[in-house]
C-alpha positions in Angstrom: 0.2 -0.5 0.1 1.2 3.5 -0.6 2.4 5.2 2.7 0.8 7.9 4.0 -2.3 7.5 1.3 -5.3 9.2 2.3 -8.1 6.6 2.0 -8.4 3.7 -0.6 -10.4 1.8 -2.3 -9.8 -2.5 -1.8 -11.8 -2.8 -5.3 -10.5 -0.2 -7.3 -7.4 -1.8 -9.2 -9.4 -5.1 -10.1 -11.5 -3.0 -12.2 -8.6 -1.0 -14.3 -8.1 -2.2 -17.7 -4.5 -3.2 -18.7 -3.1 -3.8 -15.6 -1.1 -6.9 -16.7 0.3 -4.5 -19.5 1.2 -1.6 -17.5 2.5 -4.0 -14.7 5.3 -5.3 -17.8 5.8 -1.6 -19.0 6.6 -0.7 -15.4 9.2 -4.2 -14.9 10.8 -3.1 -17.9 11.1 1.1 -16.9 12.8 0.1 -13.7 15.0 -2.1 -14.8 16.3 -0.3 -18.2 16.8 2.9 -16.0 18.5 0.5 -12.5 20.6 -1.1 -15.7 21.6 1.7 -17.9 21.6 4.6 -15.3 25.5 4.2 -14.3 26.1 4.8 -17.7 24.1 8.1 -17.8 26.6 10.6 -16.5 25.1 10.2 -13.2 27.5 9.4 -10.9 25.7 9.6 -7.6 23.2 7.4 -9.9 25.8 4.9 -10.3 26.4 4.2 -6.4 22.7 4.3 -5.8 22.3 1.3 -8.7 24.6 -0.9 -7.5 23.2 -0.9 -3.7 19.4 -1.0 -5.0 18.8 -4.4 -5.4 19.9 -5.8 -1.7 18.8 -2.2 -0.1 15.2 -0.9 0.2 14.3 2.2 -1.3 12.2 5.4 -0.5 10.5 7.7 -2.8 9.0 10.2 -1.2 6.6 12.2 -3.4 4.4 15.1 -3.2 0.9 15.0 -4.4 -0.6 18.2 -5.4 -4.1 16.5 -6.2 -7.0 17.5 -4.2 -7.3 15.1 -1.0 -10.3 12.2 -1.5 -10.6 13.1 -5.4 -11.2 10.9 -7.9 -8.2 12.3 -9.2 -6.2 11.0 -6.0 -7.9 8.0 -5.8 -6.6 7.4 -9.2 -2.9 8.2 -8.9 -2.6 6.4 -5.4 -3.8 3.2 -6.9 -1.1 3.3 -9.7 1.2 4.1 -7.2 0.4 1.0 -5.7 0.7 -0.9 -8.8 3.6 0.4 -9.6 5.0 -0.6 -6.1 3.7 -4.4 -6.9 6.1 -4.9 -9.8 9.0 -2.8 -8.1 8.9 -4.5 -4.5 12.2 -3.0 -3.5 10.8 0.7 -3.7 8.1 2.0 -1.2 6.6 5.1 -2.2 5.6 7.5 0.4 2.5 9.6 -0.7 2.3 13.3 1.1 -0.4 15.3 0.0 0.1 19.3 -0.8 -2.3 21.8 -1.5 -1.6 23.2 -5.1 -1.1 26.4 -4.6 1.0 26.3 -1.2 3.0 23.6 -2.9 5.7 25.7 -5.0 6.7 27.4 -1.6 6.4 24.3 0.3 9.1 22.8 -2.1 11.1 25.4 -2.1 12.0 25.8 1.9 12.2 22.3 1.5 15.0 21.9 -1.3 16.8 24.7 0.4 16.4 23.2 3.8 17.9 19.8 2.1 14.8 17.9 2.4 13.1 18.3 -0.8 10.9 15.1 -1.9 12.2 12.7 -4.8 9.7 13.8 -7.1 6.2 16.4 -7.4 4.1 17.2 -9.5 4.6 20.6 -10.9 2.4 22.7 -13.2 4.4 24.3 -15.6 3.7 27.9 -15.0 5.1 26.7 -11.9 8.3 25.8 -12.5 9.2 29.1 -14.2 8.7 30.0 -10.5 11.5 27.3 -9.1 13.8 26.6 -11.9 16.2 30.0 -10.9 16.5 29.5 -7.9 19.7 27.7 -6.7 21.2 26.0 -3.6 25.0 26.4 -3.5 25.2 26.9 -7.2 22.8 24.1 -8.1 19.2 24.0 -9.2 16.5 22.5 -7.3 15.4 20.5 -10.2 17.3 17.6 -12.0 17.4 18.1 -16.1 15.6 15.1 -17.5 17.0 14.8 -20.9 19.9 12.6 -20.3 17.6 10.4 -19.1 15.3 10.3 -22.1 15.8 8.6 -25.7 15.2 10.6 -28.7 12.7 7.9 -29.7 10.7 8.5 -26.2 10.3 11.8 -26.5 8.5 11.5 -29.7 5.5 10.4 -27.4 4.7 13.6 -26.1 2.7 16.3 -27.5 5.7 18.3 -28.6 3.7 21.6 -27.2 3.2 19.9 -23.9 7.4 18.5 -23.5 8.5 22.0 -24.1 6.0 23.4 -21.9 8.1 21.8 -19.4 11.6 23.2 -20.2 12.9 26.2 -18.8 16.3 27.3 -20.3 16.5 23.9 -22.3 16.6 22.0 -19.3 13.6 19.6 -19.5 12.1 19.8 -15.7 9.3 17.4 -15.7 8.0 15.5 -17.9 4.0 15.5 -19.2 1.2 14.2 -17.7 -1.9 16.0 -18.0 -3.4 19.2 -19.6 -6.0 21.3 -18.3 -8.2 24.3 -18.9 -11.6 26.0 -18.1 -14.6 25.5 -19.8 -18.0 26.0 -19.6 -20.5 24.3 -17.8 -23.9 24.2 -17.5 -26.8 22.8 -15.0 -28.9 21.4 -18.0 -32.3 20.9 -15.4 -32.0 24.7 -14.6 -32.4 25.5 -18.4 -35.2 22.7 -18.5 -37.0 24.2 -16.1 -37.2 27.4 -17.8 -37.9 25.6 -21.4 -34.4 27.4 -22.5 -32.2 25.7 -25.4 -28.7 24.7 -23.3 -25.4 26.3 -24.1 -23.6 25.5 -27.7 -20.4 26.3 -29.5 -21.8 29.1 -31.2 -22.5 30.9 -28.4 -21.4 34.6 -28.1 -20.7 36.7 -24.8 -23.8 38.5 -25.3 -26.2 35.2 -25.7 -24.4 34.2 -22.3 -25.2 37.1 -20.5 -29.0 37.1 -21.9 -29.3 33.6 -20.2 -27.6 34.1 -17.2 -30.3 37.5 -16.8 -33.0 35.2 -17.9 -31.9 32.2 -15.3 -31.5 34.7 -12.4 -34.1 34.9 -9.8 -34.6 33.9 -6.0 -31.6 32.2 -4.7 -30.7 30.9 -8.2 -27.8 32.7 -9.9 -27.5 32.5 -14.0 -23.8 32.4 -13.9 -21.3 32.0 -10.7 -17.5 32.4 -11.7 -14.8 34.5 -9.0 -14.6 37.6 -10.7 -11.6 38.6 -8.8 -9.3 35.3 -10.0 -7.2 36.1 -13.0 -6.9 32.5 -14.2 -10.4 32.1 -15.9 -10.7 35.7 -16.5 -7.5 34.9 -18.9 -10.0 33.3 -21.2 -12.1 36.6 -21.5 -8.8 38.6 -22.0 -8.0 36.6 -25.1 -11.3 36.9 -26.8 -11.1 40.7 -26.7 -7.4 40.5 -28.4 -5.6 40.8 -25.2 -2.3 39.1 -24.4 -0.7 38.5 -21.5 3.1 39.6 -23.0 4.5 40.6 -26.0 5.9 38.0 -28.7 9.4 39.0 -27.3 8.1 38.1 -23.9 7.3 41.8 -22.5 4.4 42.1 -19.8 1.3 43.5 -21.8 -1.4 43.5 -19.2 -2.2 46.9 -20.7 -2.5 46.2 -23.7 -5.4 46.5 -26.6 -8.8 44.7 -25.3 -7.6 43.7 -21.8 -9.6 46.8 -20.3 -12.4 45.9 -21.9 -12.5 42.6 -20.9 -11.9 43.5 -17.1 -14.8 46.0 -17.8 -17.2 43.4 -18.7 -15.9 40.5 -16.5 -16.9 42.5 -13.4 -19.8 44.4 -15.0 -21.6 40.4 -14.4 -21.4 40.9 -10.5 -21.1 44.9 -10.7 -23.8 46.0 -13.2 -25.7 43.4 -14.4 -25.7 41.4 -10.6 -26.3 37.5 -12.6 -22.7 37.0 -9.8 -23.2 37.2 -6.7 -21.3 39.4 -4.3 -17.7 38.1 -3.4 -18.1 34.9 -5.5 -15.0 32.8 -4.8 -13.7 29.5 -6.4 -15.5 27.5 -3.5 -18.3 29.8 -3.3 -18.6 29.0 -7.1 -18.5 25.3 -6.3 -21.0 25.2 -4.1 -23.9 27.2 -5.9 -23.1 24.3 -9.0 -23.2 21.3 -6.2 -26.1 22.7 -4.6 -27.8 23.3 -8.1 -28.1 26.9 -7.4 -26.1 27.9 -10.6 -27.2 27.3 -14.3 -23.5 28.0 -15.6 -19.9 28.2 -14.3 -16.3 28.2 -15.7 -14.6 25.5 -14.6 -12.4 22.5 -15.2 -11.8 18.7 -15.6 -10.4 18.5 -12.2 -13.9 19.5 -10.7 -16.1 17.2 -13.3 -16.0 14.0 -11.1 -17.3 16.4 -7.8 -20.3 17.7 -9.6 -21.5 14.0 -11.0 -21.0 12.9 -7.3 -23.5 15.7 -6.6 -26.0 14.1 -9.1 -25.6 17.7 -11.2 -26.7 16.7 -15.1 -23.8 18.8 -16.5 -23.7 19.6 -19.7 -20.3 21.4 -21.4 -19.7 23.6 -24.0 -16.9 25.9 -25.6 -16.1 29.3 -24.2 -18.5 31.6 -26.6 -17.1 33.9 -28.8 -16.7 37.9 -28.0 -19.4 39.8 -29.3 -17.4 43.1 -29.9 -14.1 41.2 -31.8 -15.7 38.1 -33.2 -12.8 35.8 -31.0 -13.8 32.9 -28.8 -13.1 33.0 -25.3 -9.3 31.4 -25.5 -8.5 29.5 -22.0 -4.6 29.3 -20.9 -3.6 25.5 -20.9 -1.7 24.5 -18.6 0.6 21.3 -18.5 1.6 19.2 -15.1 4.6 16.9 -14.9 6.5 15.1 -12.6 9.7 16.8 -11.8 12.3 14.8 -10.0 14.7 16.8 -6.9 18.1 17.4 -7.8 18.7 16.3 -4.3 17.2 12.8 -4.5 19.8 10.1 -3.6 17.9 7.6 -5.4 17.5 9.4 -9.4 17.2 6.4 -11.3 14.1 4.9 -9.3 12.3 8.5 -9.3 13.0 8.7 -13.1 11.1 5.2 -13.6 8.0 6.3 -11.4 8.0 9.2 -13.1 8.2 7.5 -16.6 5.9 4.8 -15.7 3.2 7.8 -14.4 3.4 9.4 -18.0 2.9 6.7 -20.0 0.2 6.1 -22.3 -1.6 3.3 -20.4 -1.3 5.2 -17.7 -2.6 8.3 -19.0 -5.6 6.7 -20.9 -6.8 5.2 -17.0 -6.4 8.2 -15.8 -8.4 10.1 -18.7 -11.2 7.6 -18.9 -11.3 8.0 -14.7 -10.9 11.4 -14.3 -11.9 13.0 -17.6 -8.0 14.1 -17.2 -6.6 15.5 -20.3 -3.6 13.6 -21.8 -0.4 14.9 -23.3 0.4 11.9 -25.3 -0.4 12.3 -29.0 -1.8 8.9 -30.1 -4.4 9.7 -27.1 -5.9 12.5 -29.1 -7.0 10.5 -31.9 -8.1 7.3 -29.7 -11.6 5.9 -30.2 -12.0 5.5 -26.5 -11.5 8.2 -25.4 -13.1 10.4 -28.2 -16.5 8.4 -27.8 -16.8 10.1 -24.4 -18.1 13.3 -25.2 -17.0 15.0 -22.0 -13.6 14.0 -22.6 -13.6 15.0 -26.2 -15.7 18.7 -25.2 -12.0 19.6 -23.1 -9.8 18.3 -25.7 -11.9 20.4 -28.4 -11.5 23.2 -25.6 -8.1 23.3 -25.0 -7.3 23.3 -28.7 -9.1 26.5 -28.8 -6.6 28.0 -26.2 -3.4 29.1 -25.4 -0.3 27.3 -23.7 1.0 28.8 -20.3 4.3 30.5 -20.6 7.2 28.8 -18.9 8.7 31.6 -17.0 9.5 33.6 -14.1 7.2 36.6 -15.2 4.4 34.3 -15.9 4.6 33.4 -12.2 4.1 36.8 -11.1 1.2 37.4 -13.0 -0.6 36.7 -10.3 0.8 38.5 -7.6 -0.2 41.6 -9.7 -2.9 41.1 -11.5 -5.0 40.7 -8.2 -4.6 43.8 -7.4 -5.3 45.3 -10.6 -8.7 43.0 -10.3 -9.6 44.6 -6.8 -8.4 48.3 -7.4 -11.0 48.0 -10.7 -13.6 46.4 -8.8 -13.7 49.1 -5.8 -13.9 51.8 -8.3 -10.1 53.5 -7.2 -9.3 52.7 -10.7 -10.5 52.6 -13.8 -9.8 49.2 -15.3 -6.8 50.8 -17.8 -5.8 52.7 -14.7 -5.6 49.4 -12.9 -4.1 47.5 -15.3 -0.8 49.7 -16.5 0.0 50.3 -13.0 0.1 46.5 -12.3 1.8 46.2 -15.7 4.3 48.8 -14.7 4.9 47.1 -11.2 5.7 43.9 -13.1 7.7 45.3 -15.5 9.9 46.7 -12.8 10.1 43.6 -10.5 11.3 41.1 -12.8 14.0 44.2 -13.9 15.1 44.4 -10.0 
C-alpha cells in the first residue's frame, strides 16, 4: 500500500483495464533505468544502483491532487500497482495543497529536505527553476534520462512547456483548461436551449439574466480570479505578454475584458457578490447556479453531486468575433536534484507519464492526456465530456513557462481589486500592475 495515502478503494485496482500490460511496462522501465543509470553521466546514481537490489529504497512523493478526489484515488492506485512490480521500492505519498506546494518545495529544497518527486504545473516551473542551492538548480534536468524515441510520444507543446532555459524539468502527464459548464435541469425548467459552440458573450449574458431569480444565479464565477479572466482577455484580443516576452497586461482589449468581467457582478447582478472559487463550486453543487466556468479536475465532484452537467466551448466575444481562449496549463513530474534515488524516481515518473497510465486517468477522471496517440484514441473520443475538454484546449493558448508568468498572479489580483472597488479605472489598474510587474522583473 502507498504509505501515508489518505484513503483507498480495495476493489478499485481489480476493475482497471490493461493492468497486466502496465505492470510489464513498469518492470521494463525500472529495469532499464537501474541497469543503465551508471552510464548516463550521473555518478551519484551509479552508487545508488549498485545497492538498489539489496537495500529497500524509499521514494517521497509530494502529490498536489485534491485530497479525497477521484484524481487522487486514481493516482494512489497507480502507485500501488507500480510498487507491486518493484518490491524493493517503497513510495511515501504526502499530499500538498496545489497553491502552496511551490513555496513548500522551495523551503524544503533549500533546507536539504526536498521530496524525490513532485507534480508541478509548467507555470510553477518558471518560479522554481531560477532558484539555486549552493550554485545548483533544485530540479533535475531529465534530458539525459530520455532517448529521442521516448520524447516523441508526447505532445511537442506539452514537452516544450516542461522546459526552462533548455533544461527539461518535468515529464508531462496532463493538461487542463476551463470551459463552460451548465446545469441542464435549470435550463429545462425555463424551457431554454442549452449553451452551444456558436454562443456569443451576448447570448451568455441574456441567458444568465433570465436564469437569475430568487436564490438561483445565472452564472457563478470568481470575478477576482485571474486564471478564468485570461480566457475573456484573449477573446478581446488581449495578451499577457508581447511576442518578445514583455508583460502586456494593459494592451489592447484587456481593459474592455476586465470591465465586462466585473460588470457581471457589479452592473448586471447575475454573479453573487464576493463569489470566489469555493463559493462558485458550492453554488453549482447545490443546484443554484445555471452556469459556471471550471475545469476537468472538478467534473467528478459535480457528477458525484448528481448534477446533470452539460459542457460547451467558451463563447465568442460579441465585440471582436474572437472566441474566449483559456490558458492551457500542463502538469508533469519533476525529480529533485537532491534525490539519492534518481534512477528509481525517474522510473516512477516515466511510468506515471506512460500512454497506458494517462489513458486510465483520462477515462476515470476526465484528465486530458498529453500523448499524441491518445488525441485520436477512439475510446477516449467516444466520451463526449473528454472530447469536449480536448476541443476546448485546442482553442486555448499554452501557459508560458517563465518567471514573469508566476509574477502575474502577484500583480493582477491587485489590479482586479482596484477596478472592482472603483479606485482606478480598469485601464489605470492594469497599467499600474504592468509597470509594477516589469519593475520587479528588472530588479
